[in-house]
N, C-alpha and C positions, 0 to 999 in steps of 0.2 A: 363552801363555794370557792371556785378558783377563778379570779377574774383579773388578768394580767394587765388589762388596759380597758378603756372605754370602748374601743374599737372592737375588741375581743368580745366584750358583753353584747354590743349592738349586733355583731355578726352572728353571734350564737343565737340570740333571740330571733333574728331574721331567719335563720334556718329552721327553727321551731314554727315559725309563722307560715314557711313554705310547706312545711310537712302538714300541718292543719289544712292549709288551703288545698293541698293534694288530697287529703282525706274528704274534705267537703266536696272537691270537684270530681274526685273519682277518675282522675287521669294526670297527664302531664302537666306540671306547672311551667310556665314560659321558659324558664332558665333550662329545662330539660329538652326544649325543642330545637331543631325539628328531628323527629324520628320517623323514618319511613313508615308508611301505612302498612307495608306488607313485611315489617320486620319481625322476625321470630318471637313469640311470647311478648308481643308488645304491651298488652295489659298488664301482665306480670311484671314486667320491666317499670311500668308506671308505679306500680305499688312498691317496687324495690326503691325507686327514686325517693317516694314518700317516706318510706322508712328510714332510709339512709338520712334525710333530711332531719327528721325528728330525733332520731337516735343520737346523731353527731351534734346536733343543737343543744340537746339536753346533756349529753356526755360532755361537752366542752365547758359546762358549768361546774363540774364536780372534779376535786383534785384527783382522785382515784382512777377516773375514767378520761380525763382530759387528754392524755398522750394517745391513747387507743383511738378515741374520738377523732382527734386532729390527724392521726395516721390514716384512718378510714377515709375521711372526707377528702383528703390530699390525694390519695391514690384513686379513689373512686372519680373524682372531678378530673384528674389527669387521663384516666382511662377513657372517660366519657369524651373529653375533648378531642383525644386522638381518633377515637372510633366514629364520633358523629360530626365533628367539626374540620379537623385537619384534612379529611379527605376531599373536601370541598376545594381546598387550595390546589390539589393535585388535579382536580377535574377542571378548575377555573383559575389558573395561577394570575391571569391578568385582570380579573375582576377584584376591584378593591372591597367590594362587599363581603367577600370571603373572609378577608383579613379582619374586617370589623367584626364579623360573627365569632371568628376564632379569638379575637381580643376580648369579647365579652367574657367567654369562658376562661381566657387566660387571667383576667383580674380576679375571678373566682378561685382559680388555682392558686394564685400568687397569695391571696389572703389565707387560704387554708394552709399553703407551703410555710407561711411565716408562724403561724400557730404550731405546725408540726415542729418546726424548728425549735421553737421555744420550749415546747413540752415533750420533746423526744426523749425516750427512756435512755438509760446508759447503754443498753444493748444496742438500741437504734443509732446512738452516736459512735458506737465502735464499728457497726457494720455498714452505716451509710453515712460516713463522714460529710461527703459532698453535699448530702441533702439535708443535713440538720446542722444545728449550731450556726456559727458565723457564716459558713458556706452557704448554708440552706437560705438564710435571710437573704444573702447577697444575690443568690439566684432568683428568689422571689421577686425581689426589687427590679431586676434587669427583665424578667417576664413581665412585670407590671408596666415597665416603661415601654416595651415593645407594643403592648395593649394600647398605650397612650398614643403613640406614634400612629397606629392604625386608626384610632378614633379620629385623630387630627386630619388624616389624609381623607378619610371618608366625609368630613366637612366639606372638603373642596370638591371631592369627585361626585357627591351628591347635594350640591348647594340647593338644588331646587326642591329637595325634600326636607332640608335642615331648616332653611330660612323661613318656611311657612310655620314651623313650630315655635318661633320666637313669639312671646306674648303680645297682643295686639297693642297693648299700652305702651310697649317700648318702640321707640324709633328706629329706623335704619336696620332692619331685619337682616339684610344681606350682610351689613357690616358686622352685626353680632354673630352671624354665622361664620364669616371669615375670622373674626377675633377669637371665638372660642376654639375654632379649630387650630389656629395658630398657637393658641394657648396649650392646647394638648400636645402639640408637636414639640413646643418648648420645654414643657415639663418632662416629656419623655426622654428628650436629649439631655436635659440637666440631670436626670437620675442616672442614665447610662454613663455620662462623663463624670458623675459625682461632683457637680458643681452647683452649690445651693440645692442639694438634692431634697434635704427635709422640707424646705419652703416649696418646692416644686410638688412634692407627694401630697402636702397639706392643702396646697391651692387646687390641684387636680381634683382631690376628694371633695373639696368645698364646691368646685364647678360641677361634679357630678350630683352632689346633693341639691344643689341650687336648680340645676335642671329638672330633678324630680319635683322640686317644690313649686316651681314657677310654671311648668309645662303639664306634667301629668296629674298633679293634685288637683288643680283647679277644674280639670275635665272630670276628674273623679268625683268630686264634690257637687258639680253641676249635673251630673247624671247624664253626661252626653257622651261619656267615653265608650268606644266600641269595644268588642271582646278583644281586638288586636291591640288597642290603646291601653286597655287594662292589663295586658300581658306585658307591655312596654313599661308601664309603672312598676310592675313587680321586678322585672329585670334591672331597671334603673335604680330601685332602691336597693336590690341585692348587690349590685356593683358598687354603690355608694357605702355599703357596709363593709365589703371585702376591702374596697380601697382604703377605708378608715384603719383596718388592721395594719396594712402596709405603711400607711403614714405614721402609726403608732411605734412602727419598729425603728423609727428615727429619734424617739425621745431621748433626750439628753445630747443630742448632736447639735452643734451651733446652726442657726438658720441659714447662715451665708457661707458655711464651711466648703472648702475645695480642695479635693485630693487628700483628704484625710481619711484615716481608717474610720468606718462608721460604727458607734457604739450601738449595743443593742439594750432594750429594757431587760430588767431582771424579773424572774418569775417570783411568784407569791413566797413569802417566808425567807427571802434573802437568797434562794438558790438561783444560780444562773438559768436563764431561760434558753440559753443555747451556747 
């Protein structure tokens, strides 16, 4: 097996889980929504998404297939984002929710991009130098940072929707909504400016994971979650797993480093991941 980091293992396992969920559900899992009802071959596309999730998740665990799986996942998620997400920005450029929606896919793309940069074959590194190796990881980090900024802005733009999600046992719901929004903004800027970027990446991942555990998991366990909320749980966990991969790309970097070239972890058996 080929596991470059804990985040890599969690993300791969999550993809397998999404694939299994797609098989059971027989349709689009939440991360692949929305797809217009009248989209050509919509049902076939749903099965394709399921197969890609399963194949890439399994492939990422094995040394001989990790490179191909990471490449397929990265390209598929990137194309999906451009076709089904980016168009909403063109249609409604002043609606913040469109950027948050794109941001969700951007986190998934960033996680896949890091894995592709780590596992890229020699041929890929020669043909796509900007997409693999150090350049690829840097690009993935910036994309992730832009997604965090979109998340932060959405907390302020949709305060009336965010505050009620804060667990009832916590005081100052509005304060938590503002605080977590500000934390996303700060983390995104820190990564873009390369100031304490490792700390920002790790804390933003913890925040996503904490939101998943404190908001969606209790609903699931209580059996009160609606279909929409169950979908939100799936998306939230998938984003946490992908963010974990990005955070792992900073392993070996000082927590409070500023303006230094960021190191990357190495692939198994001592070969460089990028």
